[in-house]
Structures are given as C-alpha cells and as structure tokens.
C-alpha positions as CSV (number, residue, x, y, z in Angstrom):
1,X,0.2,0.3,0.0
2,X,1.2,3.2,-1.2
3,X,0.6,6.3,1.5
4,X,0.6,9.6,-0.2
5,X,-0.3,12.8,2.2
6,X,-0.8,16.3,0.4
7,X,-1.9,19.4,0.5
8,X,-2.6,22.1,-2.6
9,X,-1.9,25.7,-3.3
10,X,-5.3,27.2,-3.2
11,X,-5.5,25.2,0.8
12,X,-2.3,25.0,1.7
13,X,-1.1,23.0,4.6
14,X,-2.7,23.5,7.8
15,X,-1.0,25.1,11.2
16,X,-1.5,21.7,13.0
17,X,-0.1,18.2,12.7
18,X,-1.8,16.8,9.4
19,X,-2.4,17.3,5.8
20,X,-4.8,18.1,4.1
21,X,-5.5,14.7,2.7
22,X,-4.3,11.4,2.2
23,X,-4.1,9.0,-0.8
24,X,-3.8,5.8,-0.4
25,X,-2.9,2.9,-3.4
26,X,-4.6,-0.5,-2.8
27,X,-5.2,-2.8,-5.3
28,X,-5.3,-0.5,-8.4
29,X,-7.9,1.7,-6.4
30,X,-7.3,5.2,-4.8
31,X,-8.9,5.8,-1.6
32,X,-8.9,9.1,-0.8
33,X,-8.9,10.6,2.6
34,X,-10.0,14.2,3.0
35,X,-9.4,16.0,6.5
36,X,-12.1,18.5,8.0
37,X,-12.1,21.0,6.0
38,X,-13.8,24.7,6.2
39,X,-14.4,28.2,4.8
40,X,-10.8,29.2,4.7
41,X,-8.5,30.9,2.3
42,X,-5.1,30.2,0.8
43,X,-3.3,32.2,3.6
44,X,-5.5,29.9,6.2
45,X,-7.7,32.5,7.2
46,X,-11.2,31.8,7.6
47,X,-13.5,33.5,5.0
48,X,-17.5,34.9,4.9
49,X,-17.5,34.9,8.5
50,X,-21.1,35.5,9.2
51,X,-22.1,33.8,6.9
52,X,-23.7,30.2,7.0
53,X,-24.5,29.9,3.3
54,X,-20.8,31.4,1.7
55,X,-19.1,29.5,3.9
56,X,-20.6,26.0,2.9
57,X,-20.5,26.8,-0.5
58,X,-16.6,27.5,0.4
59,X,-16.2,24.4,1.6
60,X,-17.2,22.5,-0.7
61,X,-15.2,23.9,-3.2
62,X,-12.2,23.6,-1.0
63,X,-13.2,20.0,-0.9
64,X,-13.6,19.8,-4.8
65,X,-10.4,21.3,-5.1
66,X,-8.6,19.0,-3.0
67,X,-10.1,16.2,-4.8
68,X,-9.8,17.1,-8.2
69,X,-5.7,17.6,-7.5
70,X,-5.7,13.9,-7.2
71,X,-8.3,13.2,-9.8
72,X,-11.4,12.6,-8.0
73,X,-14.7,14.0,-8.2
74,X,-17.6,14.1,-6.0
75,X,-19.2,11.1,-7.4
76,X,-16.0,9.3,-6.0
77,X,-17.2,10.4,-2.5
78,X,-18.6,7.4,-0.7
79,X,-18.7,9.1,3.0
80,X,-19.1,12.4,4.4
81,X,-19.3,13.5,7.9
82,X,-20.3,16.9,8.4
83,X,-20.0,19.5,11.5
84,X,-22.2,22.3,11.9
85,X,-21.5,24.8,14.8
86,X,-25.4,25.0,15.5
87,X,-28.0,22.6,14.4
88,X,-30.4,25.2,13.7
89,X,-28.5,25.2,10.5
90,X,-29.3,21.7,9.6
91,X,-32.6,22.1,7.4
92,X,-30.2,24.9,5.5
93,X,-27.4,22.8,5.1
94,X,-29.4,20.1,4.0
95,X,-30.6,22.3,0.7
96,X,-27.1,23.5,0.0
97,X,-26.1,20.3,-0.2
98,X,-28.9,18.9,-2.6
99,X,-27.6,21.8,-4.4
100,X,-24.3,21.4,-5.0
101,X,-24.2,18.0,-5.2
102,X,-26.7,18.0,-7.6
103,X,-25.2,21.2,-9.9
104,X,-22.5,17.8,-10.0
105,X,-24.8,15.1,-11.7
106,X,-25.5,13.3,-8.1
107,X,-29.0,12.9,-7.5
108,X,-30.7,11.2,-4.3
109,X,-30.4,8.0,-5.8
110,X,-26.4,8.3,-5.8
111,X,-25.9,9.5,-2.5
112,X,-23.1,8.7,-0.6
113,X,-23.4,7.6,3.5
114,X,-23.2,10.8,5.6
115,X,-23.3,11.5,9.3
116,X,-23.9,15.3,10.2
117,X,-23.7,16.5,14.0
118,X,-23.5,19.5,15.9
119,X,-19.8,20.2,17.1
120,X,-17.5,22.9,18.6
121,X,-15.0,23.3,15.8
122,X,-11.4,24.6,16.2
123,X,-12.6,28.5,14.9
124,X,-15.0,30.4,16.5
125,X,-15.6,31.9,13.3
126,X,-16.4,29.1,11.5
127,X,-20.2,27.8,11.2
128,X,-19.1,24.5,9.5
129,X,-16.4,21.4,8.5
130,X,-16.6,18.8,6.3
131,X,-14.6,16.0,5.4
132,X,-15.1,12.5,3.4
133,X,-13.9,9.4,1.4
134,X,-13.4,8.9,-1.5
135,X,-12.9,6.1,-4.0
136,X,-11.5,6.2,-7.5
137,X,-11.4,2.9,-9.3
138,X,-8.6,1.4,-11.3
139,X,-9.9,2.6,-14.7
140,X,-10.2,6.0,-14.4
C-alpha cells in the first residue's frame, strides 16, 4: 500500500499536525481521505465570517479542489462527515448540499453515506466543517 499525504496551493498545509488529505493506493484503487475542511482561504484565514451559506459553499469548493488534485470528483465520494456549529442550520445545510451535489450530477439515488453532528469547531468564526472519503476505481 502506498500512502501519500497532500495539500494544494489554494489550501496550503494547516498550522496543525495533519495534511489536508491522504491518498492510499490499494489493489489499483485510490482511496482519498479528506481531512476536516472549512471555509478557509489560501492564507488559511477564515472567509465569509457570519454567512453560513457562503461558508458552506466555500467548504465544498475547497473539498472539490482537494479531490480534483488527486483525480477524484464528488461522484467518487462514498462517505461524508459533516460538523455544524449549530444544528439550527441543518435544514439550510441539507438544501445547500442537495443543490451543490445536484450541480455535479449527483441525485438522491447516488448519495453517499453521511453523518452530520453539532460540534464545537476549531475556530469560533467557522460554522461548518466537512470531511470525506472517496474511492477512485483503477480504470479512471
């Protein structure tokens, strides 16, 4: 098994002891693990303070960029774990996620497994954090 940690220019290494993602090559498949990702910019600053919608959209964009750097897309995601600072935003989060996934051609019949919980996030100004697992088959 080959293990490759990675970061990307638009989302550099965090100031903590982890990488933005990890790629594992196993039996011709790529397993891509994306660490908890939020609405942070290229200088690891929080962006869109105070806007749950914009932070959610930016978080998904960061994840999309991380996946793309390893040849993966949202359609390859088999597991999402979502953390919300306040579950009062859950319905809005679900609507946004459905729209974002739909924009990538992913409908209800293709949804990955998912868990969403309320959590205290690493920064007070972050409202959402998402991690995921993607599997890219050998023929892609």
